[in-house]
C-alpha positions in Angstrom: 0.0 0.0 0.0 1.1 3.6 -0.7 0.5 5.9 2.3 1.4 9.6 2.8 0.5 11.4 6.0 2.6 14.5 6.3 0.9 17.1 4.0 0.0 20.7 4.1 -2.7 22.8 2.4 -3.9 26.4 2.1 -5.2 26.1 5.6 -1.6 26.7 6.7 1.5 27.2 4.5 0.6 24.8 1.7 -0.2 25.9 -1.9 -3.2 23.6 -2.7 -6.6 23.0 -1.2 -7.4 19.8 0.6 -9.5 18.6 -2.3 -6.7 19.4 -4.8 -4.3 17.4 -2.6 -6.8 14.5 -2.4 -7.4 14.3 -6.1 -3.6 14.3 -6.7 -3.3 11.4 -4.2 -6.0 9.5 -6.1 -4.2 10.1 -9.4 -0.9 8.8 -7.9 -2.6 5.6 -6.8 -2.3 6.2 -3.1 -4.3 3.9 -0.8 -4.0 5.9 2.4 -3.7 9.7 2.6 -3.6 12.1 5.5 -3.7 15.8 6.1 -1.4 17.3 8.8 -1.9 21.0 8.8 0.2 23.1 11.2 -1.9 23.2 14.3 -2.7 26.7 15.6 0.2 28.3 17.6 0.1 32.1 18.2 3.9 32.6 17.4 3.8 30.5 14.2 3.0 32.4 11.0 3.0 29.1 9.1 0.2 27.6 11.2 -3.5 27.8 10.7 -5.4 30.3 12.7 -7.4 28.9 15.6 -10.8 29.8 14.2 -10.0 27.8 11.1 -9.3 24.5 12.9 -12.9 23.4 12.9 -13.4 24.4 9.3 -10.3 22.3 8.4 -11.7 19.3 10.2 -15.2 19.8 8.6 -13.6 19.9 5.1 -11.8 16.7 5.7 -15.0 15.1 6.9 -16.6 16.2 3.7 -13.8 14.8 1.6 -13.9 11.5 3.4 -17.5 11.1 2.2 -16.8 12.4 -1.3 -13.9 10.0 -1.8 -15.3 7.0 0.1 -14.2 3.8 -1.7 -11.5 5.6 -3.7 -9.0 6.3 -1.0 -8.6 6.2 2.8 -8.5 9.7 4.1 -7.3 10.7 7.6 -7.5 13.9 9.6 -4.2 14.9 11.3 -2.3 17.9 12.5 1.3 18.7 13.0 1.7 20.1 16.5 4.6 22.3 17.5 6.1 21.2 20.8 5.7 24.6 22.5 2.0 24.8 21.8 0.3 21.4 21.7 -3.2 21.4 20.2 -5.3 18.3 20.5 -8.9 18.5 19.2 -10.8 15.2 19.7 -11.6 14.8 16.0 -8.0 13.9 14.9 -7.1 10.5 13.5 -3.4 11.0 14.2 -0.9 13.7 15.3 2.6 14.5 14.2 4.7 16.1 16.9 7.5 18.4 15.8 9.9 21.0 17.1 10.0 24.1 15.0 10.8 26.5 17.8 12.8 26.6 21.0 12.5 28.8 24.0 15.5 30.5 25.6 16.0 31.0 29.3 14.5 34.5 29.1 11.3 33.0 27.7 11.8 34.2 24.1 10.8 31.9 21.3 13.2 31.2 18.4 12.5 29.5 15.0 15.3 27.1 14.2 14.3 25.9 10.7 13.0 28.9 8.7 15.9 31.1 7.7 19.6 31.4 8.3 19.1 34.8 9.8 16.7 33.5 12.4 18.9 30.6 13.2 21.8 33.0 13.7 19.6 35.0 16.0 19.0 31.9 18.1 22.7 31.2 18.3 23.3 34.7 19.5 20.5 34.4 22.1 21.8 31.1 23.4 25.5 31.9 23.2 26.6 29.0 21.0 25.3 26.7 18.3 25.9 23.8 20.7 23.6 25.3 23.2 20.9 25.8 20.5 21.2 22.1 19.6 21.1 21.1 23.2 17.9 23.0 23.8 16.4 21.5 20.6 17.1 18.0 22.0 15.6 19.0 25.4 12.5 20.2 23.7 12.1 17.1 21.6 12.7 14.9 24.6 10.0 16.7 26.5 7.6 16.5 23.6 8.0 12.8 23.3 7.8 12.1 27.0 4.8 14.3 27.7 2.6 14.2 24.6 3.7 11.0 22.8 2.5 11.9 19.3 1.7 9.1 16.9 4.5 10.3 14.6 7.8 12.1 15.4 8.2 14.9 12.9 11.6 15.5 11.1 13.7 14.4 14.1 16.9 16.3 13.1 15.3 19.4 11.5 17.8 21.4 13.6 20.3 20.6 10.8 18.1 21.8 8.0 19.9 25.1 7.4 23.4 23.6 8.0 24.1 22.6 4.4 27.9 22.5 3.7 28.5 22.8 7.5 27.4 26.4 7.5 26.8 26.6 11.2 28.5 23.5 12.7 30.4 20.3 11.9 27.9 17.4 11.8 30.8 15.0 12.3 31.9 16.7 15.5 31.6 14.4 18.6 29.2 16.7 20.4 26.8 16.7 17.5 27.0 12.9 17.1 26.1 12.7 20.8 23.1 14.9 20.1 22.0 12.6 17.2 22.3 9.6 19.5 20.2 11.5 22.1 17.5 12.2 19.6 17.4 8.6 18.3 17.2 7.2 21.8 14.4 9.6 22.8 12.4 8.6 19.7 13.0 4.9 20.3 12.1 5.0 24.0 8.9 7.0 23.3 7.4 4.1 21.3 6.3 6.7 18.7 6.8 6.2 15.0 9.6 8.2 13.5 8.9 9.7 10.1 11.5 9.3 7.3 10.7 12.7 5.9 11.7 13.0 2.2 11.6 16.8 2.2 15.3 16.8 2.9 15.9 15.0 -0.4 14.5 18.1 -2.1 17.0 20.4 -0.6 20.1 20.5 -2.8 22.5 21.3 0.1 21.2 18.3 2.1 20.1 15.5 -0.3 19.1 13.3 2.6 15.9 12.7 4.5 15.1 13.8 8.0 16.5 12.1 10.0 19.9 11.6 8.6 21.2 8.2 7.6 23.3 8.2 10.7 20.3 8.6 13.0 18.3 6.1 10.9 21.0 3.5 11.4 20.7 4.2 15.2 17.0 3.8 15.0 17.4 0.5 13.2 19.7 -0.7 16.0 17.1 0.3 18.5 14.4 -1.5 16.5 12.3 1.7 16.3 9.4 1.9 13.8 9.6 4.3 10.9 7.1 5.7 8.4 7.6 7.3 5.0 6.4 10.8 4.7 6.8 13.6 2.2 6.1 16.8 4.1 4.3 17.9 0.9 3.3 21.6 0.6 2.4 21.0 -3.1 0.3 18.3 -4.8 3.2 17.2 -6.9 5.3 16.3 -3.8 2.8 14.0 -2.1 5.0 10.9 -2.6 8.2 12.6 -3.8 11.4 10.7 -2.9 9.7 7.6 -1.5 11.5 5.2 -3.9 14.9 6.7 -2.9 14.0 6.6 0.8 13.0 2.9 0.5 16.4 2.1 -1.1 18.2 3.8 1.8 16.1 2.1 4.5 16.7 -1.3 2.9 20.5 -0.6 2.8 20.3 0.2 6.6 18.6 -3.1 7.4 15.0 -2.0 7.7 12.5 -4.5 6.5 9.2 -2.7 7.2 7.7 0.7 7.4 4.5 1.6 9.1 1.3 2.7 7.2 -2.1 3.9 8.4 -4.7 1.4 7.2 -8.2 0.8 8.4 -7.6 3.3 11.1 -4.6 1.6 12.6 -0.8 1.9 12.2 0.5 -1.4 10.9 3.8 -2.6 9.4 4.2 -3.3 5.8 7.1 -4.9 4.0 9.5 -2.5 2.2 
């Protein structure tokens, strides 16, 4: 079965309507498809506004009826760790860290622009401190809220193409990667293999990195393929490449959402 659950629409920072995304998923032959709009968060300009949350869920309910028999549709949201949002009508939740809070209470975006990442480094005093706070925030999210899916586990490295901000082979960062992998595995949550990183020329690797994925395999942690699609054409982009990588690391299955349950499927 072909399943894609990390997608965004015009309700947040995507470029297509929910129906346009659904029709694209049907054309691509997907069996299971989910919407995961950025849940409302007052500091996040990419998120949907709170008053649109019910409209979003109502539209998904309409599409479930419209496309019944053609594709399995699921209502999800991507929650930011600093502002969890859990309406009862969700079929699943992706938990992600897009922002971190410094000791003075200020919130910093760590995956949007190099300028904002630089500002976070200045506020925290070092890039290592930024990464450390990111790990703390992720650990707290997984321990406290236990989302169904862990979103882009090492997004902290998104803007670090070419080692712009730090050396990803440095021992301190390798320890951070191990910390993230261990937190994800211990949580029992499913870690997404997010192919959006494959679409970034300076990265050309999914989130999380092959090093973290190898650690997750050693820890026998479950994974799921996702696209983090903000456009209809990216709904399943990079899935074939990601499957090859996972097989090379020893993975034999990925999770899918089918008949309302997360179940393993052979790669």
